[in-house]
N, C-alpha and C positions, 0 to 999 in steps of 0.2 A: 351412762344417761344419767340422771337421778331420777328419781320417781317421780318430781314434782313436773320436770319437764316431759315426762312421758304422758302423762296425766293431761297436761297441758294441751299436748300434742292430741291427746284423743278426744279431747272434747271439742279442739278445732274440727276435728274429723265429723264427728257427730255433727255441729253445728252447721257445718258445710256441706253435709251429706247430698242436699238435692244439688247442689252447684257441682260438685264434684262428680255424680253420677255413683253414689255409693249405696248399694242394699245392705250390705253386712259390714262388719268390722272383727277381724280376728285378732284376739290378743294371746300371747304368750306367757302365763302366769304360771308356777309350778306350784302342786300343791304343797301346802306345809300344816304341819300339827292338827294330822286329823282332816283339814278341811279338803275338800276336791279344790281343783284350780276355778271352778264355777262359784264356788261358797266364796272361797277367798276373794275372788274378784266383788262377789256383792257386798264383803264385808269390810274389804280394807281400799280397795281402788273407787268404788261406785259411790260410797258414804262422803268423798273428799269436798271440801268446800269450791274446788274445781267447777263441781258439774250444779249446782246450785241455780244456774241461770236456764239449764236445760230442762224440758217438760218430762215429766215422772217415767215416762214408757221409754226413755232412751235407751236402757239396759236392754230392750229388745232385740235392739240393732246390734251387740255384742255377742261374740263367740267368745267364750274362753277356750 
């Protein structure tokens, strides 16, 4: 699955979390180039334009 589609799916889950009764979302991401999985998520995934319309605190719902 492409990175873009995965990001779109994550955005949809975060946006519809109340409707779907989601408290936390776990993502599997491997560490790379000296970055932990959490650091990589915040630097490479969370900054994507796909998440621009979500509130700033949305990353608190995700565990890498």
